[in-house]
C-alpha positions as CSV (number, residue, x, y, z in Angstrom):
1,M,205.5,26.0,145.5
2,A,203.4,25.2,141.1
3,L,203.4,21.5,142.5
4,D,202.0,22.7,146.0
5,A,199.2,24.9,143.6
6,L,198.4,21.4,141.5
7,D,197.6,19.8,145.1
8,L,195.5,22.5,145.8
9,G,193.6,22.9,142.1
10,E,192.3,19.0,142.2
11,Q,190.4,20.1,144.7
12,L,188.9,22.7,143.3
13,K,186.4,23.1,140.1
14,S,187.5,26.4,138.7
15,A,187.4,27.2,135.1
16,R,190.0,30.1,136.4
17,C,192.2,27.7,138.3
18,A,192.3,25.8,134.9
19,G,192.7,28.7,132.7
20,Y,195.4,29.8,134.5
21,L,197.5,26.3,134.7
22,A,196.7,26.2,131.1
23,E,198.7,29.1,130.5
24,F,201.9,28.3,133.4
25,R,201.8,25.0,131.2
26,R,203.3,26.7,128.0
27,H,205.8,28.1,129.8
28,P,208.7,25.4,131.3
29,A,208.4,24.4,127.7
30,G,210.0,27.8,126.4
31,L,212.9,27.1,129.6
32,G,214.7,24.3,127.5
33,S,215.4,21.8,129.1
34,A,217.4,22.6,132.5
35,A,216.9,19.6,135.2
36,V,215.1,21.6,137.3
37,V,211.9,22.1,134.1
38,R,212.8,18.0,133.6
39,D,212.1,17.1,137.3
40,F,209.0,19.7,137.6
41,C,207.3,18.2,134.4
42,E,208.1,14.8,135.7
43,Q,206.3,15.4,138.8
44,A,203.3,17.0,137.2
45,A,203.0,14.7,135.1
46,D,201.5,12.6,138.2
47,H,198.8,15.2,138.7
48,R,195.1,14.4,136.9
49,L,195.0,18.6,136.7
50,W,197.8,19.4,134.8
51,E,197.2,16.1,132.0
52,A,194.2,18.1,131.7
53,A,195.1,22.0,130.9
54,G,197.3,20.1,128.3
55,G,194.5,20.1,126.3
56,L,192.9,23.4,127.4
57,A,193.0,26.5,124.8
58,V,194.3,29.5,126.4
59,S,193.1,33.1,125.1
């Protein structure tokens, strides 16, 4: 579902969407090295929006 959201989010120019994604991006790291988390992060890394959200500060 999150990968689908990345696909759709790349079509938007929404600061709110980018903020939600930046917040979400911080959470998989806290889940450890489970295979499903690694797989998701590898697939998400192919998305421009995922990379862009990595540099956003979320308050």
